N, CA, C and O of each residue as an XYZ file, in Angstrom:
552
protein
N      88.843     -4.807    113.828
C      89.629     -4.797    115.084
C      90.906     -4.519    114.977
O      91.606     -5.024    114.098
N      91.373     -3.640    115.908
C      92.613     -3.304    116.045
C      93.677     -4.542    116.228
O      93.495     -5.535    116.931
N      94.762     -4.264    115.475
C      96.090     -5.352    115.624
C      96.380     -5.345    117.143
O      96.721     -6.433    117.606
N      96.295     -4.226    118.054
C      96.891     -4.373    119.222
C      95.958     -5.102    120.307
O      96.370     -5.511    121.392
N      94.800     -5.187    119.902
C      93.718     -6.005    120.800
C      93.738     -7.447    120.482
O      92.769     -8.177    120.694
N      95.027     -7.911    119.893
C      95.121     -9.586    119.588
C      95.576    -10.294    120.895
O      95.943     -9.565    121.816
N      95.585    -11.351    121.031
C      95.945    -12.059    122.197
C      97.529    -12.552    122.009
O      98.186    -12.844    123.009
N      98.117    -12.631    120.644
C      99.507    -12.841    120.641
C     100.100    -12.018    119.443
O      99.484    -11.303    118.653
N     101.313    -12.263    119.491
C     102.234    -11.646    118.460
C     101.798    -11.958    116.891
O     101.807    -11.142    115.969
N     101.419    -13.339    116.830
C     101.179    -13.880    115.450
C      99.818    -13.386    115.025
O      99.717    -13.201    113.812
N      98.728    -13.127    115.768
C      97.690    -12.707    115.508
C      97.560    -11.169    115.226
O      96.642    -10.703    114.551
N      98.528    -10.440    115.784
C      98.509     -9.034    115.759
C      98.997     -8.762    114.334
O      98.505     -7.909    113.594
N     100.161     -9.689    113.980
C     100.765     -9.452    112.602
C      99.837     -9.897    111.504
O     100.005     -9.294    110.444
N      99.012    -10.704    111.516
C      97.933    -11.251    110.755
C      96.938    -10.131    110.549
O      96.501     -9.939    109.414
N      96.511     -9.306    111.659
C      95.434     -8.184    111.784
C      96.081     -7.142    111.019
O      95.450     -6.672    110.073
N      97.194     -6.723    111.266
C      97.949     -5.412    110.662
C      98.141     -5.592    109.371
O      97.948     -4.662    108.588
N      98.624     -7.036    108.876
C      98.676     -7.064    107.455
C      97.185     -7.068    106.581
O      97.090     -6.651    105.427
N      96.024     -7.641    107.401
C      94.993     -7.444    107.002
C      94.436     -5.974    106.558
O      93.937     -5.658    105.478
N      94.682     -5.140    107.758
C      94.507     -3.704    107.630
C      95.257     -2.994    106.482
O      94.731     -2.205    105.697
N      96.432     -3.339    106.481
C      97.350     -2.761    105.279
C      96.781     -3.217    103.818
O      96.676     -2.423    102.883
N      96.488     -4.361    103.755
C      95.803     -4.855    102.391
C      94.331     -4.041    102.021
O      94.119     -3.679    100.864
N      93.514     -3.835    102.925
C      92.318     -3.204    102.849
C      92.610     -1.775    102.451
O      91.894     -1.316    101.560
N      93.711     -0.858    103.057
C      94.128      0.350    102.556
C      94.803      0.372    101.328
O      94.620      1.407    100.689
N      95.595     -0.541    100.766
C      96.498     -0.642     99.621
C      95.940      0.078     98.535
O      96.642      0.901     97.947
N      94.473     -0.178     98.109
C      93.922      0.258     96.955
C      93.708      1.808     96.929
O      93.908      2.494     95.926
N      93.277      2.290     98.139
C      92.692      3.660     98.441
C      93.978      4.441     98.749
O      94.165      5.495     98.142
N      94.825      4.034     99.590
C      96.065      4.936    100.304
C      97.445      3.850    100.266
O      97.970      3.191    101.163
N      97.799      4.014     98.621
C      99.078      3.014     98.632
C     100.437      3.501     99.479
O     101.388      2.771     99.758
N     100.325      4.595     99.741
C     101.506      5.166    100.518
C     101.612      4.737    102.137
O     102.600      4.471    102.821
N     100.240      4.779    102.453
C     100.081      4.499    103.759
C     100.388      3.017    104.165
O     100.909      2.637    105.213
N      99.868      2.118    102.905
C      99.853      0.797    103.220
C     101.234      0.350    103.205
O     101.606     -0.461    104.052
N     102.275      0.937    102.052
C     103.397      0.805    102.134
C     104.273      1.131    103.387
O     105.120      0.322    103.763
N     104.059      2.367    104.059
C     104.468      2.816    105.353
C     104.180      1.541    106.487
O     105.061      1.157    107.257
N     102.841      0.978    106.450
C     102.640      0.153    107.244
C     103.359     -1.276    107.189
O     103.553     -2.066    108.113
N     103.670     -1.368    105.944
C     104.552     -2.758    105.431
C     105.856     -2.467    106.031
O     106.433     -3.378    106.626
N     106.467     -1.132    105.934
C     107.856     -0.971    106.451
C     107.892     -1.010    107.988
O     108.799     -1.571    108.603
N     106.856     -0.385    108.575
C     107.049     -0.033    110.334
C     106.411     -1.341    110.828
O     106.284     -1.355    112.053
N     105.979     -2.439    110.198
C     105.037     -3.361    111.149
C     105.940     -3.939    112.214
O     105.482     -4.191    113.329
N     107.237     -4.164    111.903
C     108.153     -4.888    113.181
C     108.363     -3.912    114.202
O     108.323     -4.321    115.363
N     108.618     -2.483    113.956
C     108.769     -1.695    114.889
C     107.473     -1.542    115.827
O     107.503     -1.674    117.050
N     106.187     -1.208    114.972
C     104.978     -1.088    115.703
C     104.382     -1.959    116.550
O     103.752     -1.644    117.559
N     104.629     -3.345    116.035
C     104.259     -4.580    117.056
C     105.173     -5.275    117.697
O     105.029     -6.458    118.005
N     106.206     -4.567    117.948
C     107.580     -4.997    118.930
C     107.073     -5.420    120.238
O     107.651     -6.291    120.888
N     105.908     -4.774    120.681
C     105.553     -5.028    122.257
C     104.446     -5.964    122.329
O     103.817     -6.162    123.369
N     104.161     -6.655    121.002
C     103.287     -7.852    121.344
C     103.931     -9.060    121.356
O     103.316    -10.126    121.390
N     105.387     -8.955    121.326
C     106.177    -10.246    121.687
C     106.451    -10.176    123.266
O     107.029    -11.103    123.835
N     106.001     -9.011    123.959
C     106.063     -9.158    125.338
C     104.973     -9.820    125.847
O     103.932    -10.010    125.217
N     105.219    -10.231    127.148
C     104.200    -10.978    127.876
C     102.914    -10.359    128.048
O     103.037     -9.136    128.114
N     101.865    -10.709    128.134
C     100.519     -9.884    128.202
C     100.495     -8.932    129.423
O     100.088     -7.771    129.370
N     100.960     -9.528    130.492
C     100.906     -8.499    131.692
C     101.551     -7.149    131.168
O     100.995     -6.100    131.493
N     102.680     -7.107    130.383
C     103.470     -6.073    130.377
C     102.758     -5.114    129.015
O     103.132     -3.944    128.933
N     102.003     -5.505    128.241
C     101.450     -4.778    127.126
C     100.933     -3.455    127.491
O     101.426     -2.421    127.039
N      99.774     -3.484    128.443
C      99.067     -2.378    128.778
C      99.905     -1.392    129.274
O      99.659     -0.231    128.948
N     101.228     -1.723    130.291
C     102.268     -0.741    130.523
C     102.899     -0.192    129.394
O     103.113      1.020    129.372
N     103.222     -0.900    128.466
C     103.970     -0.308    127.410
C     103.234      0.442    126.474
O     103.885      1.102    125.665
N     102.084      0.470    126.428
C     101.208      1.518    125.656
C     101.110      2.863    126.296
O     100.643      3.776    125.614
N     101.507      3.108    127.564
C     101.386      4.219    128.192
C     102.732      4.927    128.323
O     103.718      4.231    128.564
N     102.883      6.474    128.162
C     104.105      7.026    128.257
C     104.031      7.950    129.446
O     104.676      8.997    129.511
N     103.226      7.521    130.367
C     102.935      8.290    131.556
C     104.224      8.421    132.390
O     104.672      9.510    132.749
N     104.740      7.327    132.650
C     106.056      7.333    133.692
C     106.956      8.274    132.914
O     107.263      9.372    133.378
N     107.427      7.797    131.594
C     108.395      8.869    130.970
C     107.999     10.205    131.027
O     108.858     11.043    131.301
N     106.822     10.558    130.812
C     106.404     11.924    130.802
C     106.657     12.768    132.106
O     107.098     13.915    132.183
N     106.226     11.824    133.217
C     106.453     12.334    134.427
C     107.956     12.440    134.841
O     108.238     13.396    135.564
N     108.804     11.717    134.535
C     110.261     11.975    134.377
C     110.654     13.207    133.639
O     111.161     14.173    134.211
N     110.439     13.165    132.492
C     110.725     14.469    131.525
C     110.144     15.586    132.304
O     110.875     16.577    132.293
N     108.999     15.727    133.008
C     108.499     16.787    133.796
C     109.367     17.262    134.755
O     109.685     18.446    134.869
N     109.897     16.017    135.704
C     110.914     16.359    136.759
C     112.243     17.089    136.152
O     112.738     18.115    136.619
N     112.650     16.477    135.200
C     113.850     16.932    134.529
C     113.604     18.395    134.175
O     114.431     19.179    134.641
N     112.660     18.884    133.466
C     112.329     20.336    133.165
C     112.323     21.116    134.391
O     112.996     22.144    134.470
N     111.603     20.693    135.356
C     111.189     21.315    136.561
C     112.655     21.822    137.165
O     112.896     23.011    137.370
N     113.573     20.773    137.413
C     114.701     20.989    138.052
C     115.758     21.742    137.196
O     116.607     22.470    137.709
N     115.661     21.532    135.924
C     116.685     22.523    135.131
C     116.277     23.903    135.115
O     117.062     24.851    135.115
N     114.754     24.003    135.100
C     114.366     25.589    135.068
C     114.812     26.207    136.329
O     115.275     27.347    136.370
N     114.683     25.515    137.264
C     115.147     26.150    138.664
C     116.722     26.534    138.519
O     117.095     27.632    138.933
N     117.570     25.699    137.979
C     118.900     26.204    137.902
C     119.284     27.356    136.626
O     120.245     28.122    136.712
N     118.542     27.322    135.697
C     118.413     28.135    134.678
C     119.665     28.267    133.740
O     119.574     27.996    132.543
N     120.572     28.594    134.186
C     121.856     28.582    133.135
C     122.808     27.787    133.895
O     123.011     27.844    135.107
N     123.475     26.892    132.863
C     124.455     25.781    133.347
C     125.899     26.321    133.067
O     126.008     26.988    132.039
N     126.846     26.165    133.706
C     128.127     26.553    133.603
C     128.814     25.743    132.362
O     129.675     26.212    131.618
N     128.308     24.554    132.297
C     128.884     23.652    131.059
C     127.966     22.373    130.735
O     127.035     22.092    131.490
N     128.207     21.721    129.768
C     127.455     20.620    129.546
C     127.578     19.393    130.642
O     126.696     18.558    130.840
N     128.698     19.449    131.231
C     128.961     18.518    132.391
C     128.044     18.705    133.402
O     127.567     17.718    133.963
N     127.712     19.866    133.733
C     126.875     20.002    134.799
C     125.361     19.892    134.493
O     124.547     19.896    135.416
N     125.030     19.808    133.355
C     123.564     19.500    132.913
C     123.463     18.028    132.919
O     122.406     17.482    133.235
N     124.646     17.279    132.543
C     124.601     15.831    132.772
C     124.621     15.229    134.229
O     124.041     14.180    134.509
N     125.404     16.052    135.217
C     125.209     15.510    136.486
C     123.997     15.946    137.024
O     123.629     15.237    137.960
N     123.134     17.019    136.706
C     121.968     17.235    137.245
C     120.907     16.225    136.664
O     120.058     15.675    137.366
N     121.036     16.057    135.421
C     119.890     15.186    134.626
C     120.250     13.576    135.433
O     119.440     12.933    136.101
N     121.515     13.236    135.174
C     121.860     11.763    135.994
C     121.390     11.689    137.296
O     120.892     10.606    137.602
N     121.421     12.664    138.250
C     121.063     12.757    139.539
C     119.380     12.457    139.439
O     118.819     11.579    140.094
N     118.891     13.116    138.750
C     117.463     12.943    138.772
C     116.994     11.509    137.886
O     115.941     10.958    138.206
N     117.552     11.139    137.143
C     117.279      9.698    136.819
C     117.822      8.705    137.664
O     117.312      7.585    137.636
N     118.774      8.939    138.411
C     119.134      7.958    139.589
C     118.078      7.781    140.615
O     117.627      6.718    141.043
N     117.729      9.103    140.967
C     116.740      9.213    142.025
C     115.511      8.659    141.602
O     114.934      7.999    142.466
N     114.831      8.774    140.248
C     113.822      8.062    139.817
C     113.874      6.465    139.603
O     112.930      5.675    139.619
N     115.232      6.217    139.399
C     115.273      4.641    139.296
C     115.319      4.244    140.732
O     114.615      3.278    141.026
N     115.984      4.780    141.644
C     115.490      4.221    143.012
C     114.224      4.223    143.583
O     113.942      3.363    144.418
N     113.384      5.111    143.230
C     111.933      5.304    143.536
C     111.349      3.988    142.741
O     110.641      3.176    143.336
N     111.612      3.872    141.685
C     110.881      2.732    140.859
C     111.361      1.460    141.416
O     110.590      0.501    141.386
N     112.609      1.317    141.952
C     113.018     -0.197    142.450
C     112.284     -0.350    143.625
O     111.649     -1.393    143.777
N     112.262      0.597    144.561
C     111.379      0.248    145.954
C     110.065      0.463    145.920
O     109.526      0.340    147.020
N     109.292      0.773    144.936
C     107.983      1.137    144.885
C     107.276     -0.317    145.307
O     107.804     -1.416    145.135
N     106.258     -0.129    145.767
C     105.431     -1.346    146.170
C     104.731     -2.135    145.004
O     104.723     -3.366    144.971
N     104.184     -1.392    144.112
C     103.502     -2.073    142.892
C     104.467     -1.503    141.765
O     104.100     -0.580    141.038
N     105.832     -2.148    141.644
C     106.611     -1.680    140.619
C     105.984     -1.740    139.290
O     105.067     -2.520    139.034
N     106.514     -0.865    138.404
C     106.080     -0.703    136.763
C     106.510     -1.993    136.207
O     105.776     -2.513    135.367
N     107.638     -2.604    136.570
C     108.158     -3.897    135.754
C     109.027     -4.549    136.861
O     109.648     -3.735    137.545
N     109.161     -5.616    137.115
C     110.300     -6.253    137.923
C     111.250     -7.055    137.092
O     110.903     -7.339    135.945
N     112.204     -7.381    137.464
C     113.347     -7.999    136.874
C     112.871     -9.624    136.683
O     113.190    -10.432    135.810
N     112.029     -9.756    137.789
C     111.415    -11.395    137.696
C     110.464    -11.401    136.470
O     110.356    -12.425    135.795
N     109.796    -10.311    136.181
C     108.482    -10.412    135.080
C     109.238    -10.232    133.844
O     108.761    -10.828    132.879
N     110.253     -9.586    133.648
C     110.951     -9.240    132.405
C     112.091    -10.352    132.219
O     112.678    -10.412    131.139
N     112.346    -11.055    133.051
C     113.598    -11.777    132.695
C     113.281    -12.936    131.850
O     114.295    -13.500    131.440
N     112.048    -13.514    131.426
C     111.798    -14.388    130.420
C     111.774    -13.814    129.093
O     111.610    -14.563    128.130
N     111.926    -12.513    128.927
C     112.079    -12.055    127.520
C     113.477    -11.574    127.036
O     113.745    -11.085    125.939
N     114.358    -11.828    128.141
C     115.939    -11.382    127.757
C     116.613    -12.568    127.772
O     116.461    -13.575    128.463
N     117.503    -12.249    126.768
C     118.628    -13.471    126.763
C     120.061    -13.125    127.669
O     121.049    -13.859    127.688
N     119.927    -11.899    128.369
C     121.011    -11.645    129.300
C     120.681    -12.322    130.560
O     119.610    -12.238    131.161
N     121.813    -13.067    130.928
C     121.894    -13.970    131.996
C     121.500    -13.300    133.398
O     120.908    -13.881    134.308
N     121.947    -11.943    133.403
C     122.117    -11.107    134.701
C     120.452    -11.046    134.905
O     119.904    -11.488    135.915
N     119.800    -10.484    133.887
C     118.329    -10.202    134.206
C     117.659    -11.511    134.383
O     116.543    -11.494    134.901
N     118.182    -12.654    134.024
C     117.437    -13.875    134.262
C     117.582    -14.703    135.692
O     116.991    -15.746    135.970
N     118.536    -13.965    136.544
C     118.994    -14.588    137.798
C     117.872    -14.421    138.768
O     117.117    -13.451    138.836
N     117.858    -15.659    139.624
C     116.662    -15.682    140.413
C     116.804    -14.576    141.457
O     117.888    -14.010    141.601
N     115.689    -14.241    142.218
C     115.522    -13.332    143.200
C     116.710    -13.493    144.204
O     117.299    -14.549    144.435
N     116.967    -12.256    144.771
C     118.152    -12.380    145.848
C     117.551    -12.863    147.031
O     116.511    -12.379    147.476
N     118.241    -13.920    147.629
C     118.057    -14.580    149.048
C     118.986    -13.799    150.028
O     120.076    -13.391    149.628
N     118.579    -13.593    151.272
C     119.530    -12.823    152.380
C     120.622    -14.397    152.750
O     120.366    -15.593    152.617
N     121.844    -13.682    153.236
C     122.741    -14.647    153.582
C     122.378    -15.207    154.811
O     121.957    -14.644    155.822
N     122.624    -16.544    154.565
C     122.062    -17.510    155.715
C     123.470    -18.028    156.616
O     123.504    -19.037    157.321
N     124.496    -17.155    156.414
C     125.644    -17.573    157.289
C     126.018    -16.762    158.448
O     125.780    -15.555    158.408
N     126.500    -17.210    159.335
C     126.642    -16.774    160.809
C     127.795    -15.777    160.889
O     128.384    -15.531    159.836
N     128.185    -15.177    162.008
C     129.374    -14.074    162.083
C     130.656    -14.791    161.475
O     131.461    -14.015    160.959
N     130.946    -15.996    161.452
C     132.321    -16.342    161.331
C     132.095    -17.195    159.597
O     132.939    -17.948    159.112
N     130.676    -16.792    158.883
C     130.838    -17.492    157.779
C     130.162    -18.909    157.852
O     129.762    -19.417    156.805
N     130.028    -19.534    158.996
C     129.459    -20.824    159.257
C     128.091    -20.816    159.049
O     127.601    -19.756    159.438
N     127.319    -21.560    158.604
C     125.776    -21.905    158.444
C     124.915    -21.892    159.737
O     125.167    -22.644    160.679
N     123.969    -21.075    159.742
C     123.187    -21.278    161.039
C     122.164    -22.319    160.866
O     121.430    -22.625    161.806
């Protein structure tokens, strides 16, 4: 069974090491590479289960890269590096805005807040202001 189909990070590590040990006698270089890369390869297993399937796919990133490629090919030649940075930055900001307002967002701050030490990510969802015109409560 694959290490990626495990229920939690510890089970994935156990399976990864079991596979590396099975390969060690016939493919020692591959087993050594697996030992070295274990933490990087299995990093997504420490995320909540609901995010793991989304992390396996690079489709959103490929879509963004395609949009950048299409828009930069239209321009063709850029005056300088700042011009490229402005165009690509605008494309990325536009994509971020689209992702932020999508009905079924890829990942929300609320669902990734539990995996971050950053207090801003852990903030509760925004609530509309309940004060009246002069600041008094309604």
